[in-house]
VEXDREN-2710 file (C-alpha; in Angstrom, 1 decimal):
% VEXDREN-2710
k/r/px/py/pz
1/MET/22.6/-11.5/3.6
2/GLN/21.5/-8.4/6.3
3/ASN/17.8/-8.6/7.0
4/ILE/15.7/-6.0/5.6
5/GLY/13.5/-4.1/8.3
6/ILE/10.7/-2.8/6.4
7/ASP/9.2/0.6/7.8
8/LEU/11.3/0.4/10.9
9/ALA/12.3/4.1/12.0
10/ASP/14.4/2.9/15.0
11/PHE/18.0/3.5/14.3
12/GLU/19.5/2.0/17.3
13/TYR/17.6/-1.3/16.8
14/ILE/18.4/-1.2/13.0
15/ARG/22.0/-1.0/13.9
16/LYS/22.2/-3.4/16.5
17/ASN/20.0/-5.8/15.2
18/ASN/22.5/-5.8/11.9
19/LEU/19.6/-4.8/9.5
20/ILE/20.3/-3.2/6.3
21/TYR/20.6/0.7/7.1
22/VAL/21.2/2.8/3.6
23/ASP/23.7/5.5/4.7
24/LYS/22.3/8.9/4.9
25/THR/24.6/10.6/7.4
26/GLU/26.5/12.6/4.8
27/PHE/23.2/14.5/4.6
28/LEU/23.0/14.5/8.4
29/TYR/26.3/15.7/9.1
30/LYS/25.6/18.7/6.9
31/ILE/22.8/19.7/8.8
32/VAL/24.4/19.3/12.4
33/SER/27.2/21.4/11.1
34/GLU/25.7/24.7/9.5
35/ASN/22.4/26.2/9.9
36/LYS/20.0/25.9/12.7
37/TYR/16.5/25.6/11.5
38/TYR/15.5/23.0/8.8
39/PHE/12.0/22.2/7.1
40/LEU/11.8/19.0/5.2
41/SER/8.7/18.0/3.1
42/ARG/8.5/14.5/1.6
43/PRO/5.6/12.2/0.8
44/ARG/4.8/9.4/3.6
45/ARG/6.8/6.3/4.0
46/PHE/10.0/7.8/2.7
47/GLY/12.1/7.7/5.7
48/LYS/11.4/10.9/7.4
49/THR/10.9/9.2/11.1
50/LEU/13.9/7.3/10.7
51/PHE/16.0/10.3/9.7
52/VAL/14.5/12.0/12.6
53/ASP/15.5/9.5/15.1
54/THR/19.1/8.9/13.4
55/LEU/19.4/12.8/14.3
56/GLU/18.0/12.0/18.0
57/LYS/20.9/9.2/18.5
58/PHE/23.2/11.4/17.0
59/TYR/22.4/14.6/19.6
60/GLN/22.3/11.9/22.5
61/GLY/25.8/11.3/22.1
62/LYS/25.7/7.4/20.8
63/LYS/28.8/7.4/18.8
64/GLU/29.2/3.7/18.6
65/LEU/25.9/3.3/17.0
66/PHE/27.2/5.2/13.8
67/GLU/30.3/2.8/13.2
68/GLY/31.2/2.4/9.4
69/LEU/28.9/5.1/8.3
70/TYR/30.2/8.5/6.9
71/ILE/29.7/10.5/9.9
72/PHE/31.8/8.3/12.3
73/ASN/35.1/9.7/11.3
74/GLN/34.0/13.5/10.8
75/ASP/35.6/16.1/13.2
76/TRP/32.7/16.2/15.5
77/ASN/32.6/16.3/19.6
78/TRP/29.6/14.0/20.1
79/GLU/28.5/15.8/23.1
80/GLU/25.1/14.8/24.5
81/HIS/22.4/17.3/24.0
82/PRO/18.7/17.7/26.0
83/ILE/15.9/16.5/23.3
84/ILE/12.3/17.7/22.6
85/ARG/10.9/15.2/20.5
86/LEU/7.1/15.5/18.8
87/ASP/6.2/12.8/16.7
88/PHE/2.5/13.9/15.2
89/ASN/2.0/10.7/14.2
90/MET/1.8/9.4/17.4
91/ILE/0.0/12.3/19.0
92/PRO/-3.9/12.8/18.7
93/SER/-5.4/15.8/17.4
94/GLU/-9.0/15.6/16.7
95/ASN/-9.7/19.3/17.8
96/ARG/-7.6/21.9/19.5
97/GLU/-8.4/20.3/22.8
98/VAL/-7.2/16.6/22.7
99/LEU/-4.0/18.1/21.0
100/ASN/-3.4/20.4/23.8
101/LYS/-3.9/17.4/26.5
102/SER/-2.0/15.2/24.7
103/LEU/1.1/17.7/24.2
104/GLN/0.6/18.2/27.8
105/LYS/1.4/14.6/28.7
106/ILE/4.3/14.9/26.0
107/PHE/6.1/17.6/27.5
108/SER/5.5/16.4/31.0
109/LYS/6.9/12.8/30.3
110/ILE/10.0/14.7/28.7
111/ALA/10.0/16.7/32.0
112/ALA/10.0/13.9/34.0
113/ARG/12.6/12.0/32.2
114/TYR/15.2/15.1/32.4
115/ASN/14.3/15.6/36.3
116/ILE/12.5/18.8/35.8
117/ASP/9.8/20.2/37.4
118/LEU/7.2/22.5/35.4
119/ILE/5.1/24.8/37.0
120/VAL/2.5/25.8/34.0
121/GLU/-0.2/23.6/33.0
122/GLU/-1.1/25.1/29.1
123/ALA/1.0/22.9/26.7
124/TYR/1.9/26.1/24.4
125/TYR/3.5/27.5/28.0
126/MET/5.1/24.4/28.9
127/PHE/7.0/24.3/25.6
128/PRO/9.1/27.4/26.4
129/GLU/9.4/26.2/29.9
130/LEU/10.9/23.1/28.9
131/ILE/13.3/24.7/26.8
132/GLU/14.8/27.4/29.1
133/LYS/14.6/24.5/32.1
134/LEU/16.7/21.9/30.0
135/TYR/19.2/24.5/28.7
136/ASN/20.0/25.4/32.6
137/LYS/20.2/22.2/33.8
138/PHE/22.7/21.0/31.3
139/ASN/23.9/24.1/30.3
140/GLN/23.6/22.8/26.8
141/ASP/21.7/23.9/23.8
142/VAL/18.2/22.3/23.3
143/VAL/17.3/20.1/20.0
144/ILE/14.0/20.3/19.1
145/LEU/13.0/17.5/16.5
146/ILE/9.3/17.5/14.8
147/ASP/8.3/15.0/12.7
148/GLU/5.3/15.3/10.7
149/TYR/4.0/18.5/11.8
150/ASP/1.1/18.4/9.5
151/LYS/-0.4/15.4/11.0
152/PRO/-3.2/17.5/12.8
153/ILE/-3.9/19.1/9.5
154/ILE/-3.7/16.4/7.1
155/SER/-6.1/14.1/8.9
156/ASN/-8.8/16.6/9.2
157/LEU/-8.8/17.4/5.4
158/LYS/-11.3/15.0/4.6
159/SER/-14.7/17.1/4.7
160/THR/-12.6/20.6/4.1
161/LEU/-14.5/20.7/0.4
162/GLU/-17.4/21.6/1.9
163/GLU/-17.2/25.3/2.8
164/ASN/-17.6/26.0/7.0
165/SER/-17.7/22.2/7.4
166/ALA/-16.5/21.4/11.0
167/ASN/-13.4/19.6/9.9
168/LEU/-12.1/23.2/8.5
169/LYS/-12.9/24.8/11.4
170/THR/-10.6/22.3/13.3
171/ILE/-8.0/22.7/11.0
172/ASP/-8.3/26.8/11.6
173/LYS/-8.0/26.1/15.4
174/ASN/-5.4/23.6/15.3
175/GLN/-3.1/25.8/13.0
176/ASP/-3.6/28.5/15.4
177/TYR/-2.6/26.6/18.1
178/LEU/0.5/24.9/16.7
179/LYS/1.3/28.7/15.6
180/MET/1.5/29.7/19.3
181/LEU/3.5/26.8/20.4
182/TYR/6.0/27.3/17.6
183/ASP/6.4/31.3/18.2
184/TYR/8.1/30.6/21.1
185/LEU/11.4/29.2/19.1
186/LYS/12.6/32.4/17.8
187/PRO/12.9/34.6/21.0
188/LEU/14.2/31.1/22.5
189/GLU/16.8/31.1/19.9
190/GLY/19.5/31.3/22.0
191/TYR/18.8/28.2/24.1
192/LEU/18.9/26.0/20.8
193/GLU/21.2/24.0/19.2
194/LYS/19.0/22.8/16.2
195/VAL/15.1/22.8/15.2
196/PHE/14.4/20.1/12.3
197/ILE/10.8/19.8/11.1
198/THR/9.6/17.4/8.8
199/GLY/6.2/17.1/7.2
200/VAL/4.2/15.8/4.1
201/SER/2.7/19.0/2.8
202/LYS/3.7/22.5/2.8
203/PHE/0.2/23.7/2.8
204/SER/0.6/24.9/6.7
205/LYS/4.0/25.6/6.6
206/LEU/3.6/29.4/5.9
207/SER/0.7/30.2/8.9
208/ILE/2.3/28.0/11.5
209/PHE/5.9/28.6/11.1
210/SER/5.5/32.4/10.0
211/THR/8.2/33.6/12.8
212/LEU/10.8/31.3/11.4
213/ASN/12.0/33.6/8.6
214/ASN/15.5/31.8/8.8
215/LEU/13.7/28.5/8.3
216/ILE/16.0/26.6/5.7
217/GLU/14.2/24.4/3.4
218/LEU/15.6/21.4/2.1
219/ASP/12.5/19.7/0.3
220/GLN/13.4/21.1/-3.1
221/ASN/17.2/22.0/-2.4
222/GLU/19.8/20.3/-4.9
223/LYS/22.1/19.1/-2.6
224/PHE/19.5/17.3/-0.6
225/ALA/18.0/15.6/-3.5
226/GLU/18.9/11.7/-2.0
227/ILE/18.2/12.9/1.9
228/MET/15.3/10.5/1.3
229/GLY/14.6/7.4/-0.9
230/TYR/16.9/5.1/-2.6
231/THR/19.2/5.6/-5.4
232/GLU/20.1/3.3/-8.2
233/LYS/23.7/3.3/-6.9
234/GLU/22.5/2.3/-3.3
235/LEU/20.3/-0.7/-4.1
236/ASP/23.4/-2.0/-6.0
237/GLU/25.6/-1.5/-2.7
238/TYR/22.9/-2.6/-0.1
239/PHE/20.4/-5.1/-1.9
240/SER/22.2/-6.8/-4.8
241/PRO/21.8/-10.4/-3.0
242/TYR/17.9/-9.5/-2.5
243/PHE/17.9/-8.9/-6.8
244/SER/19.6/-12.3/-7.4
245/LYS/17.1/-14.2/-5.3
246/LEU/13.8/-12.6/-6.6
247/ALA/15.0/-12.5/-10.3
248/GLU/15.5/-16.3/-10.0
249/LYS/11.8/-16.5/-8.6
250/ASN/10.4/-14.2/-11.6
251/ASN/12.2/-16.4/-14.0
252/LEU/13.8/-13.4/-15.0
253/THR/17.6/-12.1/-16.0
254/ILE/19.1/-9.8/-13.5
255/PRO/19.0/-6.8/-16.1
256/GLU/15.3/-7.9/-17.1
257/PHE/14.5/-7.7/-13.3
258/ARG/16.3/-5.0/-12.6
259/LYS/14.2/-3.0/-15.4
260/LYS/10.9/-4.2/-14.4
261/PHE/11.9/-3.0/-10.7
262/LYS/12.7/0.4/-11.8
263/GLN/9.7/0.5/-13.8
264/MET/7.8/0.0/-10.8
265/TYR/9.6/1.7/-8.0
266/ASN/11.8/4.4/-9.4
267/GLY/11.1/8.0/-10.6
268/PHE/10.8/10.2/-7.6
269/ARG/12.3/13.3/-8.4
270/PHE/12.0/16.6/-5.9
271/THR/14.6/19.1/-7.0
272/GLU/16.2/20.5/-10.0
273/LYS/18.8/18.1/-9.9
274/ASP/18.3/15.4/-12.2
275/SER/18.2/12.5/-9.4
276/ARG/15.4/9.9/-9.4
277/VAL/15.2/7.6/-6.3
278/TYR/12.8/4.7/-5.2
279/ASN/10.4/4.5/-2.2
280/PRO/12.0/2.8/0.8
281/PHE/8.5/1.3/1.7
282/SER/7.8/-0.4/-1.7
283/VAL/11.9/-1.3/-2.0
284/GLY/12.1/-3.1/1.2
285/SER/8.6/-4.6/1.1
286/ALA/8.8/-5.9/-2.5
287/LEU/12.6/-7.5/-2.0
288/LYS/11.4/-9.5/1.5
289/ASN/7.9/-10.2/0.2
290/THR/10.0/-11.4/-3.3
291/ARG/6.8/-10.5/-5.4
292/PHE/5.7/-6.7/-7.0
293/ASP/3.0/-5.5/-5.9
294/ASN/1.5/-1.8/-5.0
295/TYR/3.1/-1.6/-1.5
296/TRP/3.1/2.3/-1.1
297/PHE/-0.3/3.0/-2.6
298/LYS/-1.8/0.1/-0.4
299/SER/-0.4/1.6/2.9
300/GLY/-2.8/4.6/2.5
301/THR/-5.3/5.2/-0.1
302/PRO/-5.8/8.8/-1.1
303/THR/-9.6/9.3/-0.7
304/PHE/-9.4/13.2/-0.4
305/LEU/-7.2/13.4/-3.4
306/ILE/-10.1/11.8/-5.1
307/GLU/-12.5/14.0/-4.0
308/LEU/-10.5/17.1/-5.3
309/ILE/-10.1/15.6/-8.7
310/LYS/-13.8/15.3/-8.9
311/LYS/-14.5/18.9/-7.4
312/GLU/-12.3/20.2/-10.1
313/ASN/-13.5/18.0/-12.5
314/PHE/-9.8/17.6/-13.5
315/GLN/-9.2/15.9/-17.2
316/ILE/-7.9/12.8/-15.8
317/THR/-5.9/11.8/-19.0
318/ASN/-3.8/15.3/-18.5
319/LEU/-2.4/14.0/-15.0
320/ASN/0.6/12.2/-16.7
321/ASN/1.6/15.2/-19.0
322/LEU/1.3/18.4/-17.2
323/GLU/3.2/21.8/-17.6
324/VAL/3.3/24.2/-14.5
325/ASN/5.3/27.0/-13.6
326/LYS/7.7/26.3/-10.6
327/ASN/6.3/28.4/-8.1
328/LYS/3.0/26.6/-8.4
329/LEU/4.1/23.4/-6.6
330/ASP/4.5/25.5/-3.5
331/ALA/1.0/26.2/-2.6
332/THR/0.4/26.9/1.0
333/ASP/-3.1/28.1/1.6
334/ILE/-4.8/25.0/3.2
335/LYS/-8.4/26.5/2.8
336/LYS/-7.7/27.0/-1.3
337/LEU/-6.3/23.7/-1.8
338/LYS/-5.0/23.1/-5.5
339/LEU/-4.7/19.6/-6.7
340/ILE/-1.4/19.9/-8.5
341/PRO/0.5/20.9/-5.5
342/LEU/-1.1/18.7/-3.4
343/LEU/-0.7/15.9/-6.1
344/PHE/3.1/16.5/-5.9
345/GLN/4.0/17.3/-2.9
346/THR/2.2/14.0/-1.7
347/GLY/4.0/11.9/-4.1
348/TYR/1.8/10.9/-6.7
349/LEU/3.5/13.5/-9.0
350/THR/6.7/13.9/-9.4
351/ILE/9.0/16.1/-11.7
352/LYS/9.9/14.6/-15.0
353/LYS/11.5/17.5/-17.1
354/ILE/12.4/21.1/-16.2
355/LYS/12.5/24.0/-18.9
356/ASN/14.6/26.9/-18.5
357/LYS/14.8/26.3/-14.9
358/GLU/10.5/27.6/-14.3
359/ILE/8.7/24.9/-16.4
360/TYR/7.9/21.6/-14.5
361/LYS/6.6/18.8/-16.7
362/LEU/5.2/16.4/-14.1
363/GLY/3.7/12.8/-14.4
364/TYR/3.7/10.0/-12.3
365/PRO/6.7/8.9/-10.8
366/ASN/6.5/5.0/-12.1
367/LEU/3.9/2.2/-12.6
368/GLU/3.0/1.2/-9.0
369/VAL/1.6/4.9/-8.5
370/GLU/-0.1/5.5/-11.4
371/LYS/-1.8/1.8/-12.0
372/SER/-2.6/2.0/-8.0
373/LEU/-4.0/5.7/-8.7
374/THR/-5.6/4.9/-11.5
375/GLN/-7.4/2.0/-9.9
376/ASN/-8.9/4.4/-7.7
377/ILE/-9.8/6.9/-9.6
378/LEU/-11.7/4.3/-11.9
379/ASP/-13.3/2.7/-9.0
380/GLU/-14.8/5.8/-7.8
381/PHE/-15.7/7.7/-11.2
382/THR/-17.8/4.3/-12.0
383/ASN/-18.6/3.0/-8.4
384/GLU/-17.7/-0.5/-9.9
385/LYS/-14.6/-2.6/-9.3
386/ILE/-13.1/-3.9/-12.9
387/GLU/-11.5/-7.2/-12.3
388/LEU/-8.2/-7.7/-12.8
389/PRO/-8.3/-11.1/-14.5
390/LEU/-10.4/-9.2/-17.6
391/ILE/-7.9/-6.7/-17.7
392/TYR/-5.3/-9.6/-18.3
393/TYR/-7.4/-10.9/-21.1
394/ILE/-7.7/-7.1/-22.5
395/LYS/-4.1/-6.9/-22.5
396/LYS/-3.5/-10.4/-24.2
397/SER/-5.6/-9.3/-27.1
398/LEU/-4.0/-6.1/-27.9
399/ILE/-0.6/-8.0/-27.8
400/ASN/-1.8/-10.7/-29.9
401/LYS/-3.5/-8.0/-32.3
402/ASN/-7.0/-9.6/-31.7
403/LEU/-8.7/-6.8/-32.2
404/GLU/-12.8/-8.4/-32.2
405/LYS/-11.7/-9.7/-28.5
406/PHE/-10.4/-6.8/-27.2
407/ILE/-13.5/-4.8/-28.4
408/GLU/-16.0/-7.2/-27.1
409/GLN/-14.1/-7.4/-23.7
410/MET/-14.3/-3.6/-23.5
411/LYS/-18.0/-3.5/-24.2
412/SER/-18.2/-5.8/-21.7
413/ILE/-16.7/-3.4/-18.9
414/PHE/-18.8/-0.4/-20.0
415/ALA/-22.0/-2.8/-20.1
416/GLY/-21.0/-3.1/-16.2
417/LEU/-20.4/0.2/-15.5
418/VAL/-24.2/1.3/-14.7
419/ASN/-23.5/3.7/-12.1
420/ILE/-21.7/6.6/-13.7
421/ASN/-22.8/10.2/-14.0
422/ILE/-22.4/11.5/-17.7
423/PRO/-21.8/15.0/-18.9
424/LYS/-24.7/16.9/-20.5
425/SER/-22.3/18.8/-23.2
426/LEU/-21.3/16.6/-26.4
427/GLN/-17.8/18.1/-25.9
428/ASP/-18.0/16.8/-22.2
429/ARG/-19.0/13.4/-23.0
430/GLU/-16.2/12.8/-25.5
431/ALA/-14.0/13.9/-22.9
432/TYR/-15.2/11.9/-20.1
433/TYR/-15.6/8.6/-22.2
434/ASN/-11.9/9.4/-23.4
435/SER/-11.0/9.5/-19.2
436/LEU/-12.5/6.0/-18.7
437/PHE/-10.9/4.1/-21.6
438/TYR/-7.8/6.2/-20.4
439/LEU/-8.4/4.9/-17.1
440/ILE/-9.1/1.2/-17.8
441/THR/-6.2/0.7/-20.6
442/THR/-3.8/2.6/-18.4
443/LEU/-4.1/-0.6/-16.1
444/LEU/-2.6/-2.6/-18.7
445/THR/0.4/-0.8/-18.6
446/ASP/3.8/-2.9/-17.9
447/ASN/6.9/-3.8/-20.0
448/ASN/5.3/-4.9/-22.6
449/LEU/2.7/-2.6/-23.4
450/ASN/2.3/1.5/-22.7
451/VAL/-0.6/3.7/-22.7
452/TYR/-0.3/7.5/-23.7
453/SER/-3.2/10.1/-24.0
454/GLU/-3.7/13.3/-25.3
455/VAL/-0.6/12.9/-27.3
456/LEU/0.4/16.2/-29.3
457/THR/1.4/16.1/-33.0
458/SER/2.1/18.8/-35.5
459/GLU/-1.9/19.0/-36.3
460/GLY/-3.4/17.9/-33.3
461/ARG/-3.9/16.0/-30.3
462/ILE/-4.4/12.0/-30.4
463/ASP/-6.8/10.9/-28.2
464/SER/-5.4/7.9/-27.1
465/ILE/-1.8/5.7/-28.5
466/ILE/-1.2/1.9/-27.0
467/GLU/2.0/0.3/-28.0
468/THR/3.0/-2.9/-27.7
469/ASP/6.2/-4.4/-28.7
470/THR/5.0/-5.3/-32.5
471/ASN/2.1/-3.0/-32.8
472/ILE/0.8/0.8/-32.5
473/TYR/-2.8/1.4/-31.7
474/ILE/-4.2/5.0/-32.9
475/ILE/-7.3/6.1/-31.0
476/GLU/-9.6/8.8/-31.5
477/PHE/-12.9/9.2/-29.6
478/LYS/-16.0/10.4/-30.6
479/ALA/-19.6/10.6/-28.8
480/ASN/-23.0/10.5/-30.8
481/GLN/-21.4/10.6/-34.0
482/ASP/-19.9/7.9/-35.8
483/ALA/-16.9/6.0/-36.0
484/GLU/-16.0/6.7/-39.6
485/ILE/-15.9/10.5/-38.5
486/ALA/-13.2/9.4/-35.8
487/LEU/-11.5/7.1/-38.1
488/GLN/-11.3/10.3/-40.7
489/GLN/-9.8/12.4/-38.3
490/ILE/-6.8/10.2/-37.5
491/LYS/-6.0/10.0/-41.4
492/ASP/-7.0/14.0/-42.1
493/LYS/-4.4/14.8/-39.3
494/ASN/-1.9/12.4/-40.2
495/TYR/-1.4/11.1/-36.7
496/ALA/0.4/8.2/-37.7
497/GLU/2.9/9.9/-39.6
498/ARG/5.4/10.2/-36.6
499/PHE/5.1/6.5/-35.8
500/LYS/6.1/5.2/-39.2
501/ILE/9.8/5.3/-38.0
502/LYS/9.3/2.6/-35.2
503/ASP/8.7/-0.2/-37.6
504/LYS/6.0/-1.4/-36.0
505/GLY/2.4/-2.3/-37.3
506/ILE/0.1/0.7/-36.9
507/ILE/-3.6/0.4/-36.6
508/LEU/-6.1/2.9/-36.5
509/ILE/-9.1/2.8/-34.6
510/GLY/-12.0/5.2/-34.6
511/THR/-14.6/4.7/-31.7
512/ASN/-18.0/5.9/-31.1
513/PHE/-19.8/6.2/-27.7
514/ASP/-23.3/6.3/-27.3
515/THR/-24.6/8.1/-24.3
516/GLU/-27.8/6.4/-24.1
517/LYS/-26.9/2.9/-23.9
518/ARG/-23.5/4.0/-22.2
519/ASN/-21.3/1.8/-24.2
520/ILE/-19.7/1.5/-27.6
521/LYS/-21.8/1.7/-30.2
522/ASP/-19.4/1.0/-33.4
523/ILE/-15.8/0.9/-34.3
524/LYS/-13.9/1.3/-37.4
525/ILE/-10.5/-0.1/-37.9
526/GLU/-8.1/0.5/-40.6
527/GLU/-4.4/-1.1/-40.7
528/ILE/-1.4/1.0/-42.1
529/ASP/0.7/-1.3/-44.3
END
């Protein structure tokens, strides 16, 4: 089997060492053959840097590295071009002064590599001078590759929720500085072969690249839906031997394993084209380590997102069932950050369905993201760590329909949540405990158990549904009232009616929380024959 290079972004190293490279050069050929200016946003760990590196090797004329790939046999002269590559993952940018010095060093190194002398010392003057001198020396158009353009912005987002914070001022200065830098690209268009820019977000794009009015955005372009991430077909073509190995280790048949693998890591959809892709980092990590885990999420905890969720007092149970207008996903104002477009652009929410080409239904892309984000939100909201063994026993109780044990275990969890801040109004308290219950039960989700929240019916909205292979639990929450009232609401609104066709046991559970004792006070259960 070819080895998997987890998170490698060196195209030449991958090819020379015969590591698995999923061929994305058909998209590369479209880019080099058509327009001049391109912008692509994708979540972190999706292969942006590898794609930029592949472009660099292409424009260096290293045709031998592309043998066997789509682009190798295309009609192209493979001329070498001078290249200016900026990888902001590697560029310190704590403030404008640091950013300027960092770019000065980079431009000086590029100039030295091409044996060019730069006269000016300010980085945003060095940039246009470098472009002109490269063009004149080699009589070739210059290629500009900018990776993770928004890192100087995103890395300073932590405290921007506070007005007039130092971080917000740093962001403003960094944005202004980068805008001055990139403003030179338009008047120097005649010297340029290609400009390719990547980033995670689009929040700074409008302000930084305002002069590049012909910048082609690829992030929601259907023709480039699979430019990043792996399709099901690509998994079959490149990783089949690993699936056999991992299925055997987990005592699963290959179809069973593929189903679980898909549920865990697939589901990212970025365009109107109904094409779902896997996160490359998670795929490589799971197959190489031969175990299921939350690899992508562990590589970067979204602390800022959690802060924003708390600030907006967002109803957590809605995260997996949102409907928004398409244009709401393109929010670009860094000073007026909105949670939903930020979650979408960073990959924590994805497109599940599109109605009339305008209304997008959003939700978690897969179990890895849902369970990991849920755990982080729960830890933040409760200041407590709920241990996985207890989650396992709760799941086992529901699967075995041992409701007495299930209730006992849930009470045990709530008894340990001593640091939660309970809302004042009764309605908000019900919603808050509903959210906590949802967050806890979401951690149970796997192939044998699914959790749904805020489920719409013709007569109302069900607080929570838990479905196992054999049973469906319909749960209604009340705070400081009576569990009988909650149970009666389930019956009065015929919540169970839509589930009777599933040929499973249906159990109604009315739950009442005591906000003084901060725990479940009483529960009423009724099973439908």
